[in-house]
C-alpha positions in Angstrom: -31.3 -24.7 74.5 -32.9 -28.1 73.8 -34.8 -29.6 76.8 -34.5 -33.1 78.1 -37.8 -34.2 76.3 -36.5 -33.0 72.9 -33.2 -34.8 73.5 -35.1 -38.1 74.2 -37.2 -37.6 71.0 -34.0 -37.2 68.9 -32.5 -40.3 70.5 -35.6 -42.3 69.6 -35.5 -41.1 66.1 -31.8 -42.1 65.8 -32.6 -45.6 67.2 -35.4 -46.0 64.6 -33.1 -44.9 61.8 -30.4 -47.3 62.9 -32.8 -50.2 63.1 -34.2 -49.5 59.7 -30.7 -49.2 58.3 -29.7 -52.6 59.7 -33.0 -54.2 58.5 -32.5 -53.0 54.9 -28.8 -53.9 54.9 -29.8 -57.5 55.7 -32.7 -57.7 53.3 -32.0 -59.0 49.8 -34.0 -57.6 46.8 -33.6 -60.9 45.0 -36.9 -62.7 44.4 -37.0 -66.4 45.4 -35.8 -68.7 42.7 -38.5 -71.4 42.2 -37.9 -73.6 39.2 -40.7 -75.0 37.3 -39.3 -78.5 36.7 -37.5 -79.7 39.8 -36.9 -83.2 38.2 -33.9 -81.7 36.5 -32.1 -81.2 39.9 -29.6 -83.9 40.9 -30.7 -86.6 43.3 -34.5 -85.9 43.1 -36.7 -88.7 44.5 -39.7 -89.7 42.4 -40.5 -92.9 44.2 -43.4 -94.0 46.5 -43.4 -92.9 50.1 -41.7 -93.0 52.6 -39.0 -90.6 51.5 -35.6 -89.9 52.9 -33.7 -86.6 53.1 -31.5 -86.7 50.0 -28.2 -85.4 51.2 -25.7 -86.7 48.7 -26.6 -84.1 46.1 -27.7 -81.3 48.5 -24.9 -78.9 47.8 -25.4 -79.1 44.1 -29.1 -78.6 44.4 -28.6 -75.5 46.6 -26.2 -74.1 44.0 -28.8 -74.7 41.3 -31.5 -72.8 43.1 -29.2 -70.1 44.3 -29.3 -70.8 48.0 -26.2 -71.0 50.2 -24.7 -73.9 52.0 -24.3 -72.3 55.4 -21.7 -73.2 58.1 -24.3 -72.4 60.7 -28.0 -71.3 61.0 -28.7 -67.8 59.9 -30.1 -65.2 62.4 -31.6 -62.4 60.3 -34.7 -64.4 59.5 -36.0 -67.1 61.8 -39.5 -68.5 61.2 -41.2 -71.9 61.3 -44.0 -73.8 59.5 -45.6 -77.2 60.1 -46.2 -79.7 57.4 -48.5 -82.7 57.2 -48.6 -85.1 54.2 -51.4 -87.6 53.6 -51.0 -90.2 50.8 -54.3 -92.2 50.2 -55.4 -91.1 53.7 -52.2 -92.3 55.5 -50.1 -89.7 57.3 -46.5 -89.8 56.1 -43.5 -89.0 58.3 -41.5 -85.9 57.4 -38.0 -87.2 57.9 -35.4 -85.5 60.1 -32.3 -83.7 58.8 -33.8 -82.4 55.5 -31.3 -79.8 54.3 -28.6 -80.7 56.8 -25.4 -82.4 55.8 -23.6 -83.2 59.1 -20.8 -85.1 57.4 -19.7 -82.1 55.3 -20.7 -79.6 58.0 -23.2 -77.4 56.2 -26.9 -76.5 56.5 -29.5 -75.0 54.2 -31.5 -71.8 55.1 -34.6 -74.1 55.0 -34.2 -77.3 57.0 -35.8 -79.9 59.3 -34.2 -81.1 62.5 -36.6 -83.9 63.7 -39.7 -85.9 62.7 -42.3 -83.5 64.1 -42.9 -81.9 60.7 -41.6 -78.5 61.7 -39.8 -76.6 59.0 -37.1 -74.2 60.0 -36.3 -71.1 57.9 -33.1 -69.6 59.4 -31.4 -67.2 57.0 -28.6 -64.7 57.3 -30.6 -62.4 55.0 -34.2 -61.4 55.1 -35.9 -62.6 51.9 -38.9 -64.7 50.8 -38.5 -68.5 50.6 -41.0 -70.8 48.9 -42.6 -74.2 49.4 -41.0 -75.3 46.2 -37.6 -74.5 47.4 -38.2 -76.7 50.5 -38.9 -79.7 48.3 -35.9 -79.0 46.1 -33.7 -79.0 49.3 -35.4 -82.2 50.5 -34.7 -83.8 47.1 -38.3 -84.8 46.6 -40.2 -84.3 43.3 -43.0 -81.8 43.9 -45.3 -79.9 41.6 -48.8 -78.7 41.3 -49.8 -82.2 40.2 -47.2 -84.6 41.7 -45.4 -85.5 44.9 -42.8 -88.3 44.6 -44.4 -91.0 42.3 -47.9 -89.8 43.0 -49.4 -87.7 40.2 -52.9 -86.6 39.3 -55.0 -89.0 37.3 -58.7 -89.6 36.6 -59.3 -90.8 40.2 -56.6 -89.2 42.4 -55.4 -85.7 42.8 -52.9 -83.6 44.8 -54.3 -80.9 47.0 -52.6 -78.3 49.3 -54.1 -76.6 52.2 -52.7 -73.6 54.2 -54.1 -72.9 57.6 -57.1 -75.2 56.8 -58.0 -73.5 53.5 -57.4 -74.8 50.0 -54.4 -73.2 48.3 -55.2 -71.8 44.9 -52.3 -71.7 42.4 -49.0 -73.5 42.0 -48.0 -74.6 45.5 -44.4 -74.3 44.6 -44.9 -70.6 44.6 -46.3 -70.5 48.2 -44.2 -68.1 50.2 -43.3 -69.6 53.6 -44.5 -67.4 56.5 -44.4 -67.7 60.3 -46.6 -70.4 61.9 -48.3 -71.7 58.7 -49.9 -75.1 59.0 -49.5 -76.7 55.5 -51.2 -79.9 54.5 -50.6 -81.9 51.4 -53.1 -84.7 50.5 -53.0 -87.1 47.6 -55.7 -89.6 46.7 -59.4 -89.8 46.0 -61.8 -87.3 47.4 -63.0 -90.0 49.9 -59.4 -90.4 51.1 -59.0 -86.7 52.1 -59.0 -86.4 55.9 -62.4 -85.3 57.2 -60.7 -82.7 59.4 -57.8 -80.8 57.7 -55.5 -79.3 60.4 -55.6 -75.5 60.4 -53.2 -74.8 63.2 -50.2 -76.3 65.0 -49.0 -75.8 68.5 -45.4 -74.8 68.1 -42.9 -75.1 71.0 -42.4 -72.0 73.1 -40.1 -69.5 71.4 -40.8 -70.7 67.9 
């Protein structure tokens, strides 16, 4: 006859199996769709800073990059990143309400609530999301060589840093992970901040 200890072990095994079943049921096997040329998306801004959240064409852009227009924030995946942007040495404000259309009542899985620079990834499914998708949602031109109207030339260049270290590769492909500190700089080498932020103090519970 099974003893109490054996029974508890089996209960633990069942709990683990159920947890794994729920996890994989919520996880999508679809790789993130990061398009190469975001300028083809409707409403993309390619002007000088400052930039606004482009909301008018948000639903169409979400459809183009295969992301849902949610009626509420997702709960299966809930992580945050922090973004700083420096153009010619000047810190640019990350506007509030990126990815949020309050008039039509929908929200993107990647969005911004305020001007702190905190990016929210809140999805009903567990999957990878990319930095490029964030800018597609924002409605701001972004590539390995350009942000807005600012593109690499013989004097100026675009650089991306993650947790204080230079990012190697196409920054559009950067997978968003919990508590990343992401920095974009554009300008001459002399205009790059002398101290690139490597961490950010997120609010409690983030």
